[in-house]
Backbone as a chain_set.jsonl record, in Angstrom:
{"seq": "MDETALIASAQQGDLDAFNTLVLHYQNAVFNTALRILGDDDSAQDAAQEAFISAFQSLKSFRGGSFKAWLLRTTTNACLDELRRQKRRPVVPLEPQTDDGEEIDSPKWLTDPNLTPDQQSEADELEHAVQHCLDSLPVEFRAVIVLADVQELDYAEVARAARIPLGTVKSRIARARLRLRECLRGFEELLPSSFRLKEEQA", "coords": {"N": [[12.436, -14.972, 33.873], [13.2, -15.595, 30.684], [13.164, -13.559, 28.263], [14.144, -12.903, 25.759], [14.468, -15.364, 24.347], [11.738, -16.646, 24.998], [10.231, -15.063, 22.963], [11.622, -15.841, 20.907], [10.726, -18.324, 20.488], [8.198, -18.643, 20.445], [7.808, -16.938, 18.215], [8.354, -19.158, 16.422], [5.802, -20.457, 16.56], [5.549, -21.929, 19.219], [3.006, -22.16, 21.5], [2.781, -22.264, 24.032], [5.215, -20.769, 25.091], [4.331, -18.181, 24.245], [2.178, -18.0, 25.532], [3.09, -17.66, 28.18], [4.329, -15.016, 28.031], [2.25, -13.662, 27.613], [0.939, -13.823, 30.301], [2.485, -12.5, 31.692], [2.628, -10.014, 30.609], [-0.197, -9.338, 30.905], [-1.535, -7.615, 32.633], [-0.32, -5.076, 32.509], [-1.201, -4.782, 29.718], [-4.068, -4.862, 30.131], [-4.403, -3.157, 31.933], [-3.526, -0.571, 30.738], [-5.282, -0.808, 28.865], [-7.622, -0.101, 30.114], [-7.223, 2.28, 31.08], [-7.365, 4.064, 28.521], [-9.853, 3.332, 27.424], [-11.441, 3.435, 29.517], [-13.363, 1.647, 30.703], [-14.22, -1.348, 31.923], [-15.396, -3.679, 30.519], [-14.773, -3.23, 27.718], [-12.047, -2.914, 27.813], [-11.308, -5.391, 28.518], [-11.891, -6.77, 25.834], [-10.439, -5.096, 24.231], [-7.933, -5.568, 25.036], [-7.841, -8.765, 24.668], [-7.963, -8.716, 22.001], [-5.684, -7.163, 21.378], [-3.749, -9.315, 22.121], [-4.216, -11.239, 20.591], [-3.709, -10.043, 18.016], [-1.117, -9.323, 18.566], [0.209, -12.09, 18.219], [-0.37, -13.103, 16.085], [1.141, -10.814, 14.438], [3.62, -11.474, 15.296], [5.92, -12.234, 14.256], [6.91, -10.197, 13.02], [8.348, -8.827, 14.693], [11.245, -7.132, 15.756], [13.085, -6.91, 17.55], [14.22, -4.595, 20.282], [12.502, -2.867, 22.43], [10.105, -5.164, 23.711], [7.913, -4.743, 25.177], [6.886, -2.012, 24.707], [6.529, -2.611, 22.085], [4.307, -4.296, 22.13], [2.481, -2.679, 23.598], [2.047, -0.65, 21.941], [0.492, -2.435, 19.973], [-1.506, -2.664, 21.83], [-2.5, 0.24, 21.907], [-3.524, 0.672, 19.474], [-5.623, -1.493, 19.364], [-7.286, -0.359, 21.12], [-8.054, 2.214, 19.82], [-9.425, 1.086, 17.785], [-11.467, 0.038, 19.061], [-12.696, 2.053, 20.466], [-13.613, 3.803, 17.801], [-15.431, 1.692, 17.201], [-17.078, 2.065, 18.844], [-17.941, 4.505, 18.518], [-19.324, 4.267, 16.208], [-21.467, 2.659, 17.195], [-22.813, 3.451, 19.81], [-22.769, 3.042, 23.008], [-24.349, 2.318, 26.36], [-22.454, 2.349, 29.479], [-23.324, -0.125, 31.886], [-23.376, 0.241, 35.393], [-22.484, -1.788, 38.214], [-25.135, -3.175, 40.229], [-26.969, -2.866, 43.136], [-29.158, -5.625, 44.882], [-31.114, -3.931, 44.987], [-31.226, -2.549, 42.712], [-29.869, -0.257, 42.94], [-27.021, 2.061, 42.077], [-23.617, 0.52, 42.693], [-20.843, 2.109, 43.697], [-18.355, 1.273, 44.271], [-17.483, -1.673, 43.276], [-17.432, -4.976, 45.11], [-15.372, -6.687, 44.364], [-13.398, -4.948, 43.549], [-12.159, -3.887, 45.684], [-9.484, -3.306, 47.517], [-8.625, -5.81, 50.104], [-6.684, -5.101, 51.592], [-7.009, -2.605, 52.809], [-8.25, 0.013, 54.857], [-11.954, 0.462, 55.499], [-12.168, 3.637, 55.203], [-9.573, 4.521, 53.809], [-10.153, 2.655, 51.687], [-12.017, 3.82, 50.814], [-11.312, 6.492, 50.232], [-9.297, 5.759, 48.063], [-10.989, 5.058, 46.136], [-12.217, 7.455, 45.43], [-10.244, 8.904, 44.483], [-9.458, 7.422, 42.34], [-11.653, 7.727, 40.649], [-11.773, 10.109, 39.966], [-9.077, 10.41, 38.642], [-9.681, 8.756, 36.592], [-11.833, 10.096, 35.308], [-10.855, 12.479, 34.535], [-8.935, 11.549, 32.929], [-10.577, 10.636, 30.897], [-11.481, 12.753, 30.109], [-9.709, 13.976, 28.26], [-8.299, 14.648, 24.917], [-8.267, 11.482, 22.909], [-5.358, 10.907, 21.729], [-3.829, 12.38, 23.485], [-4.421, 11.046, 25.557], [-3.802, 8.386, 25.081], [-0.756, 8.827, 25.161], [-0.083, 9.799, 27.677], [-0.89, 7.771, 29.292], [0.744, 5.407, 28.488], [3.245, 6.714, 29.194], [2.994, 7.59, 32.029], [1.545, 5.749, 33.644], [2.346, 3.177, 32.253], [4.855, 3.546, 32.607], [6.789, 3.756, 30.232], [9.479, 4.998, 28.566], [10.226, 8.32, 26.858], [11.098, 7.841, 24.044], [10.383, 5.124, 23.978], [7.434, 5.373, 23.747], [7.005, 7.104, 21.826], [7.501, 5.309, 19.801], [5.603, 3.188, 20.13], [3.402, 4.468, 19.83], [3.505, 5.769, 17.466], [4.437, 8.266, 16.4], [6.361, 11.302, 15.949], [9.305, 11.943, 18.507], [9.332, 14.512, 19.29], [6.58, 15.486, 19.044], [5.538, 13.443, 20.875], [6.716, 14.331, 23.351], [5.53, 16.904, 23.507], [2.632, 16.164, 23.7], [2.343, 15.21, 25.956], [3.264, 16.942, 28.151], [1.245, 18.965, 27.604], [-0.963, 17.085, 27.955], [-0.556, 16.392, 30.93], [-0.663, 18.843, 31.792], [-3.378, 19.707, 31.361], [-4.828, 17.281, 32.858], [-4.07, 18.137, 35.501], [-5.19, 20.668, 35.475], [-8.195, 19.791, 35.509], [-7.968, 18.128, 37.949], [-7.742, 19.923, 39.597], [-10.576, 20.636, 40.053], [-11.578, 18.708, 41.449], [-10.859, 19.269, 43.914], [-12.39, 19.014, 46.641], [-13.342, 16.589, 46.795], [-10.99, 14.943, 46.426], [-8.715, 13.094, 48.521], [-6.927, 14.68, 51.15], [-4.03, 13.877, 50.97], [-3.75, 13.759, 48.316], [-4.088, 16.325, 47.169], [-3.077, 19.271, 45.57], [0.022, 20.929, 46.116], [0.254, 23.781, 46.437], [-2.503, 24.208, 47.022], [-2.921, 23.131, 49.239], [-1.598, 25.229, 50.921]], "CA": [[11.878, -15.2, 32.412], [14.099, -15.09, 29.335], [11.901, -12.828, 27.287], [14.226, -12.84, 24.257], [14.144, -16.999, 24.398], [10.355, -16.693, 24.835], [9.78, -14.528, 22.002], [12.196, -16.626, 19.598], [10.091, -19.713, 20.843], [6.822, -18.199, 19.962], [7.973, -16.766, 16.826], [8.217, -20.33, 15.821], [4.548, -21.081, 16.803], [5.049, -22.027, 20.483], [1.956, -21.444, 22.176], [3.283, -22.236, 25.877], [6.034, -19.834, 25.18], [3.389, -16.857, 23.65], [1.302, -17.89, 26.522], [4.191, -17.348, 29.06], [4.541, -13.968, 27.462], [0.755, -13.183, 27.92], [0.982, -13.597, 31.751], [3.965, -11.704, 32.154], [2.176, -8.531, 30.518], [-1.658, -9.348, 30.915], [-1.641, -6.556, 33.564], [0.075, -3.935, 31.785], [-2.083, -4.409, 28.795], [-5.416, -4.644, 30.452], [-4.394, -1.575, 32.571], [-3.296, 0.534, 29.5], [-6.936, -0.356, 27.896], [-8.637, 0.439, 30.745], [-7.016, 3.852, 31.187], [-7.492, 4.68, 27.382], [-11.158, 3.234, 27.202], [-12.319, 3.945, 30.655], [-14.482, 0.539, 30.614], [-13.862, -2.818, 32.09], [-15.74, -4.751, 29.282], [-14.311, -2.516, 26.304], [-10.688, -2.846, 28.074], [-11.03, -6.696, 28.192], [-12.328, -6.988, 24.623], [-9.669, -4.64, 23.649], [-6.623, -6.643, 25.465], [-8.128, -9.96, 23.737], [-7.758, -8.381, 20.494], [-4.339, -7.017, 21.206], [-3.127, -10.327, 22.13], [-4.423, -12.044, 19.17], [-2.938, -9.702, 16.96], [0.619, -9.744, 18.73], [0.355, -13.68, 18.241], [-0.634, -13.109, 14.569], [2.024, -10.641, 13.723], [4.779, -11.681, 16.197], [7.31, -12.379, 13.494], [7.415, -8.904, 12.634], [8.888, -8.09, 16.011], [12.445, -7.292, 15.379], [13.953, -6.721, 18.545], [13.988, -3.453, 21.236], [11.157, -3.108, 23.975], [8.857, -5.917, 23.517], [6.504, -4.126, 25.961], [6.543, -1.08, 23.898], [5.573, -3.293, 20.784], [3.198, -5.014, 22.728], [1.75, -1.661, 24.024], [1.691, -0.115, 20.544], [-0.608, -3.083, 19.366], [-2.91, -2.508, 22.642], [-3.282, 1.274, 21.761], [-4.557, 0.286, 18.331], [-6.636, -1.864, 19.322], [-8.285, 0.469, 21.915], [-8.605, 3.06, 18.682], [-10.253, 0.174, 17.149], [-12.715, -0.058, 20.012], [-13.109, 3.419, 20.245], [-14.179, 3.974, 16.398], [-16.551, 1.047, 16.906], [-18.211, 2.904, 20.055], [-18.491, 5.715, 18.085], [-20.489, 3.815, 15.341], [-22.317, 2.002, 17.769], [-22.538, 4.204, 21.138], [-23.494, 1.779, 24.172], [-24.224, 2.82, 27.754], [-22.036, 1.272, 30.346], [-23.86, -0.591, 32.859], [-22.678, -0.043, 36.419], [-23.111, -2.931, 38.783], [-25.801, -2.78, 40.954], [-27.308, -4.096, 44.333], [-30.502, -6.11, 44.555], [-32.503, -3.041, 45.034], [-31.045, -1.365, 41.778], [-29.055, 1.048, 43.399], [-25.702, 1.579, 41.696], [-22.659, 0.467, 43.454], [-19.796, 3.014, 43.597], [-17.059, 0.455, 44.156], [-17.955, -3.301, 43.685], [-16.435, -5.899, 46.115], [-14.424, -7.521, 43.742], [-12.435, -4.168, 43.188], [-11.698, -3.655, 46.785], [-8.455, -4.044, 48.204], [-8.535, -6.211, 51.23], [-5.651, -4.545, 52.688], [-7.104, -1.195, 53.159], [-9.465, 0.125, 55.836], [-12.728, 1.309, 54.344], [-11.714, 4.719, 55.105], [-8.565, 4.378, 53.057], [-10.821, 2.12, 50.395], [-13.004, 5.278, 50.083], [-10.079, 7.4, 49.287], [-8.493, 5.314, 47.109], [-12.051, 5.083, 44.98], [-12.654, 8.773, 45.108], [-8.989, 9.037, 43.742], [-9.438, 6.647, 41.193], [-12.902, 8.057, 39.986], [-11.244, 11.41, 39.688], [-8.419, 10.497, 37.661], [-10.234, 8.316, 35.41], [-12.419, 11.198, 34.577], [-10.022, 13.359, 34.088], [-8.324, 11.018, 31.581], [-11.671, 10.367, 29.677], [-11.786, 14.267, 29.418], [-8.531, 14.271, 27.346], [-8.479, 13.642, 23.606], [-7.576, 10.031, 22.932], [-4.079, 11.113, 21.144], [-3.111, 12.516, 24.567], [-4.646, 10.072, 26.619], [-2.753, 7.288, 24.925], [0.69, 8.901, 25.386], [-0.045, 10.047, 29.273], [-1.139, 6.481, 29.796], [1.998, 5.189, 28.252], [4.636, 7.178, 30.077], [2.839, 7.853, 33.14], [1.177, 4.715, 33.841], [3.464, 1.92, 31.697], [6.286, 4.218, 32.587], [7.748, 3.839, 29.199], [10.439, 6.255, 28.423], [9.564, 9.038, 25.491], [11.561, 7.068, 22.888], [9.546, 4.058, 23.555], [6.368, 6.19, 23.811], [7.054, 7.522, 20.174], [7.442, 3.772, 18.618], [4.462, 2.753, 20.437], [2.563, 5.415, 19.259], [3.998, 6.064, 15.839], [4.518, 9.504, 16.339], [7.612, 11.753, 16.547], [9.526, 12.025, 19.779], [9.251, 15.938, 19.644], [5.389, 15.135, 19.58], [5.064, 12.688, 22.344], [6.814, 15.306, 24.419], [4.288, 18.02, 23.725], [1.409, 15.643, 24.044], [2.427, 14.448, 27.488], [3.211, 18.215, 28.721], [-0.314, 19.303, 27.551], [-2.032, 16.077, 28.799], [-0.438, 16.648, 32.371], [-1.377, 20.321, 32.25], [-4.915, 19.337, 31.565], [-5.106, 16.559, 34.131], [-3.527, 19.022, 36.674], [-6.488, 21.685, 35.684], [-9.117, 18.956, 35.922], [-8.18, 17.445, 39.016], [-8.423, 20.781, 40.833], [-12.078, 20.671, 40.067], [-11.859, 17.706, 42.459], [-10.166, 19.527, 45.504], [-13.328, 18.889, 47.645], [-13.211, 15.312, 46.936], [-9.512, 14.245, 46.69], [-8.06, 12.938, 49.781], [-5.867, 15.707, 51.168], [-2.81, 13.744, 50.628], [-3.561, 14.103, 46.711], [-4.14, 17.782, 46.744], [-1.881, 20.031, 45.013], [0.56, 21.533, 47.106], [-0.125, 25.124, 46.573], [-3.967, 24.325, 47.134], [-2.701, 23.16, 50.661], [-1.0, 26.22, 51.45]], "C": [[12.838, -14.757, 31.524], [13.33, -14.925, 28.346], [12.742, -12.88, 25.92], [14.127, -14.628, 23.832], [12.432, -17.223, 23.798], [9.821, -16.505, 23.368], [10.173, -15.556, 20.791], [10.995, -17.813, 19.545], [8.578, -19.582, 19.971], [6.57, -17.568, 18.623], [8.266, -18.148, 15.702], [6.928, -21.132, 15.8], [4.457, -21.731, 18.057], [4.346, -21.212, 21.437], [2.279, -21.172, 23.395], [4.139, -20.884, 26.015], [5.235, -18.236, 25.11], [2.302, -16.747, 25.036], [1.72, -17.214, 27.967], [4.039, -15.718, 29.295], [3.165, -13.153, 28.053], [0.662, -12.973, 29.47], [1.509, -12.87, 32.017], [3.211, -10.237, 31.941], [0.815, -8.416, 30.399], [-2.056, -8.171, 31.663], [-1.565, -5.266, 33.131], [-0.806, -3.62, 30.697], [-3.394, -4.19, 28.996], [-5.326, -3.08, 31.045], [-4.26, -0.435, 31.379], [-4.638, 0.447, 28.792], [-7.713, 0.022, 28.651], [-8.34, 1.912, 31.033], [-7.422, 4.586, 29.757], [-9.266, 4.379, 27.24], [-12.152, 3.628, 28.303], [-13.566, 3.209, 31.13], [-14.086, -0.77, 30.831], [-14.174, -3.597, 30.871], [-14.904, -4.37, 27.809], [-12.747, -2.774, 26.329], [-10.547, -4.387, 27.818], [-11.244, -7.247, 26.63], [-10.776, -6.431, 23.779], [-8.017, -5.499, 23.942], [-6.728, -7.765, 24.697], [-7.477, -9.493, 22.508], [-6.182, -8.022, 20.397], [-3.413, -8.068, 21.157], [-2.909, -11.055, 21.176], [-3.698, -11.471, 18.035], [-1.394, -9.471, 16.939], [0.598, -10.981, 18.171], [0.566, -13.692, 16.584], [0.505, -12.272, 13.785], [3.622, -10.747, 14.494], [6.208, -11.742, 15.09], [7.748, -11.282, 12.728], [8.245, -8.226, 13.473], [10.381, -8.33, 16.008], [13.616, -6.995, 16.429], [13.583, -5.274, 19.174], [12.897, -4.041, 22.118], [9.963, -4.204, 23.174], [7.409, -5.429, 24.24], [5.769, -2.885, 25.513], [5.881, -1.572, 22.649], [4.487, -3.659, 21.144], [1.973, -3.93, 23.269], [1.18, -0.842, 23.119], [0.472, -0.853, 19.84], [-1.995, -2.853, 20.38], [-3.63, -1.078, 22.378], [-4.074, 1.191, 20.599], [-5.715, -0.357, 18.53], [-7.915, -1.161, 20.079], [-8.721, 1.611, 21.105], [-9.559, 2.513, 18.068], [-11.334, 0.222, 17.472], [-13.471, 1.308, 19.798], [-14.148, 3.827, 18.826], [-15.261, 2.917, 16.301], [-17.471, 1.641, 17.968], [-18.865, 3.859, 19.296], [-19.563, 5.288, 17.043], [-21.827, 3.492, 16.097], [-22.454, 2.438, 19.401], [-23.46, 3.275, 22.111], [-23.233, 2.878, 25.774], [-23.724, 2.048, 28.42], [-22.806, 1.003, 31.256], [-23.147, -0.563, 34.243], [-22.952, -1.044, 37.225], [-24.027, -2.225, 39.961], [-26.503, -3.42, 42.15], [-28.801, -4.721, 43.911], [-31.57, -5.13, 44.319], [-32.129, -2.095, 43.781], [-30.454, -0.155, 41.674], [-27.601, 0.761, 42.772], [-24.625, 1.349, 42.491], [-21.223, 1.103, 43.146], [-18.638, 2.142, 43.414], [-17.618, -1.255, 44.528], [-17.212, -3.974, 44.236], [-15.328, -6.256, 45.454], [-13.176, -6.493, 42.935], [-12.034, -3.764, 44.406], [-10.379, -4.152, 47.025], [-8.58, -4.609, 49.85], [-7.699, -5.671, 52.513], [-5.656, -3.111, 53.176], [-8.513, -1.046, 54.251], [-10.519, 0.796, 55.205], [-12.725, 2.786, 54.327], [-10.66, 4.96, 53.703], [-9.265, 3.749, 51.799], [-11.632, 2.973, 49.864], [-12.277, 6.273, 49.551], [-9.647, 7.027, 48.31], [-9.59, 5.279, 45.764], [-11.912, 6.516, 44.485], [-11.278, 9.079, 44.181], [-9.118, 8.401, 42.128], [-10.386, 7.053, 39.952], [-12.285, 9.532, 39.377], [-10.573, 11.394, 38.552], [-8.925, 9.838, 36.692], [-11.273, 9.421, 34.619], [-11.665, 12.074, 34.275], [-9.275, 13.039, 32.616], [-9.457, 10.953, 30.562], [-11.92, 11.806, 29.24], [-10.853, 14.449, 28.493], [-8.892, 13.684, 25.935], [-7.725, 12.606, 23.541], [-6.059, 10.101, 22.471], [-3.461, 11.558, 22.384], [-3.422, 11.845, 25.686], [-3.634, 8.818, 26.795], [-1.452, 7.588, 25.219], [0.647, 8.831, 26.87], [-0.165, 8.536, 29.848], [0.442, 5.496, 29.469], [3.139, 5.525, 28.933], [4.428, 7.211, 31.397], [2.282, 6.721, 34.123], [2.109, 3.297, 33.769], [4.688, 2.49, 32.274], [7.361, 3.724, 31.331], [8.489, 5.023, 28.975], [10.12, 6.942, 26.939], [9.928, 8.621, 24.207], [10.502, 6.019, 22.565], [7.825, 4.368, 23.465], [6.011, 6.43, 22.27], [6.834, 6.345, 19.283], [6.288, 3.08, 18.977], [3.299, 3.523, 19.855], [2.505, 5.923, 17.895], [3.925, 7.364, 15.442], [5.721, 9.874, 16.691], [7.816, 12.076, 18.012], [9.258, 13.618, 20.462], [7.41, 15.823, 19.798], [4.948, 14.498, 20.674], [5.561, 13.789, 23.566], [5.742, 16.74, 24.502], [3.127, 17.35, 23.912], [1.263, 15.545, 25.272], [2.587, 15.686, 27.822], [1.742, 18.764, 28.449], [-1.244, 18.665, 28.451], [-1.885, 16.41, 30.082], [-0.811, 18.073, 32.694], [-2.925, 20.373, 32.462], [-5.47, 18.366, 32.613], [-5.043, 17.621, 35.17], [-5.188, 20.106, 36.771], [-7.455, 20.835, 36.221], [-9.291, 18.606, 37.314], [-7.906, 18.749, 40.251], [-9.888, 21.055, 41.013], [-12.663, 19.739, 41.411], [-11.288, 17.676, 44.051], [-10.965, 19.182, 46.413], [-13.364, 17.429, 48.135], [-12.101, 14.435, 47.23], [-9.172, 14.134, 47.727], [-7.003, 13.896, 50.066], [-4.221, 15.434, 50.841], [-2.471, 13.687, 49.138], [-3.732, 15.306, 46.36], [-2.943, 18.473, 46.332], [-1.241, 20.859, 46.166], [0.369, 22.931, 47.697], [-1.603, 25.262, 47.035], [-3.97, 24.0, 48.718], [-2.393, 24.233, 51.89], [-2.114, 27.222, 52.201]], "O": [[13.287, -13.612, 31.583], [12.848, -15.803, 27.631], [12.054, -12.903, 24.9], [13.557, -14.881, 22.77], [12.007, -17.698, 22.745], [9.21, -17.34, 22.701], [9.39, -15.997, 19.949], [10.45, -18.083, 18.475], [8.099, -20.312, 19.103], [5.504, -17.594, 18.008], [8.356, -18.08, 14.476], [6.831, -22.213, 15.219], [3.346, -22.216, 18.268], [4.66, -20.164, 22.001], [2.142, -20.056, 23.896], [3.867, -20.032, 26.861], [5.557, -17.303, 25.845], [1.772, -15.717, 25.452], [1.019, -16.5, 28.683], [3.732, -15.196, 30.366], [3.185, -12.189, 28.818], [0.281, -11.866, 29.851], [0.973, -12.217, 32.912], [3.158, -9.411, 32.852], [0.43, -7.415, 29.794], [-3.092, -7.66, 31.238], [-2.453, -4.425, 33.273], [-1.224, -2.471, 30.558], [-4.002, -3.438, 28.235], [-5.995, -2.107, 30.698], [-5.041, 0.514, 31.32], [-5.111, 1.418, 28.201], [-8.7, 0.577, 28.169], [-9.28, 2.687, 31.21], [-7.819, 5.745, 29.87], [-9.933, 5.363, 26.918], [-13.308, 4.021, 28.144], [-14.524, 3.714, 31.716], [-13.58, -1.367, 29.881], [-13.267, -4.137, 30.236], [-14.519, -5.212, 26.997], [-12.111, -2.861, 25.279], [-9.731, -4.733, 26.964], [-10.626, -8.272, 26.343], [-10.147, -7.107, 22.965], [-7.225, -5.888, 23.084], [-5.775, -7.955, 23.942], [-6.425, -9.999, 22.118], [-5.484, -8.494, 19.499], [-2.425, -8.018, 20.425], [-1.823, -11.511, 20.816], [-3.142, -12.174, 17.191], [-0.626, -9.417, 15.979], [1.311, -10.859, 17.174], [1.514, -14.212, 15.996], [0.906, -12.707, 12.706], [4.59, -10.071, 14.144], [7.317, -11.265, 15.33], [8.7, -11.298, 11.948], [8.825, -7.191, 13.145], [10.836, -9.457, 16.204], [14.811, -6.878, 16.155], [12.64, -4.704, 18.624], [12.552, -5.188, 22.402], [9.19, -3.928, 22.256], [6.243, -5.676, 23.934], [4.586, -2.614, 25.722], [4.852, -1.064, 22.203], [3.529, -3.346, 20.438], [0.787, -4.25, 23.347], [0.072, -0.33, 23.278], [-0.405, -0.226, 19.247], [-3.162, -2.847, 19.987], [-4.846, -0.933, 22.496], [-5.238, 1.59, 20.63], [-6.764, 0.032, 18.016], [-9.11, -1.295, 19.812], [-9.751, 2.151, 21.51], [-10.545, 3.17, 17.733], [-12.268, 0.395, 16.69], [-14.501, 1.553, 19.168], [-15.338, 4.107, 18.966], [-16.077, 3.087, 15.395], [-18.686, 1.61, 17.771], [-20.077, 4.074, 19.332], [-20.626, 5.906, 17.005], [-22.949, 3.89, 15.784], [-22.131, 1.566, 20.208], [-24.622, 2.916, 21.915], [-22.401, 3.723, 26.104], [-24.168, 0.902, 28.34], [-23.232, 2.053, 31.739], [-22.236, -1.386, 34.33], [-24.087, -1.412, 36.921], [-23.815, -1.135, 40.493], [-26.599, -4.646, 42.09], [-29.443, -4.412, 42.907], [-32.613, -5.311, 43.689], [-32.625, -0.969, 43.743], [-30.448, 0.701, 40.789], [-27.036, -0.33, 42.837], [-24.606, 2.263, 43.316], [-20.507, 0.534, 42.323], [-17.952, 2.282, 42.401], [-17.983, -1.796, 45.571], [-16.037, -3.723, 43.973], [-14.247, -6.119, 46.027], [-12.345, -6.871, 42.109], [-11.179, -2.91, 44.169], [-10.11, -5.327, 46.776], [-8.623, -3.772, 50.751], [-7.858, -5.723, 53.732], [-4.738, -2.519, 53.743], [-9.478, -1.803, 54.36], [-10.237, 1.678, 54.394], [-13.321, 3.279, 53.369], [-11.059, 5.55, 52.699], [-8.973, 4.322, 50.75], [-11.975, 2.981, 48.682], [-12.575, 6.861, 48.511], [-9.498, 7.87, 47.424], [-9.201, 5.431, 44.606], [-11.555, 6.778, 43.336], [-11.488, 9.543, 43.06], [-8.876, 8.953, 41.055], [-10.164, 6.874, 38.755], [-12.501, 9.835, 38.203], [-10.955, 11.998, 37.55], [-8.625, 10.348, 35.612], [-11.376, 9.449, 33.393], [-12.132, 12.619, 33.276], [-9.075, 13.755, 31.635], [-9.203, 11.231, 29.39], [-12.48, 12.065, 28.175], [-11.221, 15.292, 27.675], [-9.528, 12.652, 25.72], [-6.59, 12.626, 24.017], [-5.417, 9.161, 22.94], [-2.328, 11.086, 22.48], [-2.791, 11.998, 26.732], [-3.006, 8.363, 27.751], [-0.801, 6.611, 25.591], [1.258, 7.911, 27.413], [0.489, 8.211, 30.839], [1.064, 4.991, 30.404], [3.975, 4.678, 29.245], [5.378, 6.939, 32.132], [2.559, 6.785, 35.321], [2.483, 2.575, 34.694], [5.621, 1.696, 32.395], [8.53, 3.392, 31.525], [7.96, 6.096, 29.265], [9.807, 6.238, 25.979], [9.225, 8.942, 23.249], [9.89, 5.88, 21.506], [7.074, 3.468, 23.09], [5.006, 6.046, 21.671], [6.154, 6.351, 18.257], [5.871, 2.29, 18.13], [2.294, 2.941, 19.446], [1.52, 6.423, 17.352], [3.454, 7.695, 14.354], [6.354, 9.217, 17.518], [6.879, 12.413, 18.736], [9.058, 13.899, 21.643], [7.01, 16.172, 20.908], [4.046, 14.945, 21.383], [4.862, 14.024, 24.551], [5.37, 17.354, 25.502], [2.317, 18.111, 24.442], [0.169, 15.752, 25.797], [1.39, 15.954, 27.917], [1.121, 18.971, 29.492], [-1.994, 19.145, 29.302], [-2.92, 16.768, 30.644], [-1.231, 18.392, 33.806], [-3.551, 20.887, 33.39], [-6.517, 18.646, 33.197], [-6.109, 17.95, 35.69], [-5.977, 20.237, 37.706], [-7.693, 21.001, 37.417], [-10.372, 18.686, 37.898], [-7.878, 18.571, 41.469], [-10.34, 21.63, 42.003], [-13.667, 19.896, 42.106], [-11.226, 16.816, 44.929], [-10.303, 18.905, 47.414], [-13.4, 17.033, 49.3], [-12.112, 13.472, 47.997], [-9.216, 15.219, 48.308], [-6.111, 13.974, 49.221], [-3.377, 16.287, 50.565], [-1.326, 13.595, 48.694], [-3.552, 15.542, 45.166], [-1.848, 18.178, 46.811], [-1.927, 21.391, 47.04], [0.323, 23.259, 48.883], [-1.967, 26.371, 47.427], [-4.842, 24.483, 49.44], [-2.678, 24.24, 53.088], [-1.736, 28.243, 52.776]]}, "num_chains": 1, "name": "protein.A"}
């Protein structure tokens, strides 16, 4: 994929070029939104808003990391969504069986390549990590997702979050410490392979 050429074409209004960029980055955008918001429906809404906003402001992109620029738009869409939720709080509905029981891991989220035991462990880890992410202040959650999930370097995170590099480093360090402490509380639930080394000693 010639990203530079696609961006140039999209800036001239070429929808096909922009759609190619969307297809390339849709997973990164959705996963970022999901980690920040912790809810599939809200993440889908935020991802859609991010792409609409990105298309509308594409001419303002002046080079550098397009991924970082796009994830900055995604982060802003997530913050807008969180503000909306604060004004109109909603209770997320968990998928349910025909008997009204909550489904911990809907069938459409399972990985067919995993055994049932492996899937169960993966689900436990996913729930623990998301719980701990949700417990972070949103400004910590955003930078840790950009750095550790999307693997942006610190300078790209600083541009995406529009904060100084020193603030990025401080927030990431503090976020990692809080996540580590939070995950200690899940020692009984986490698979042994994910437990902290000193706790296995």
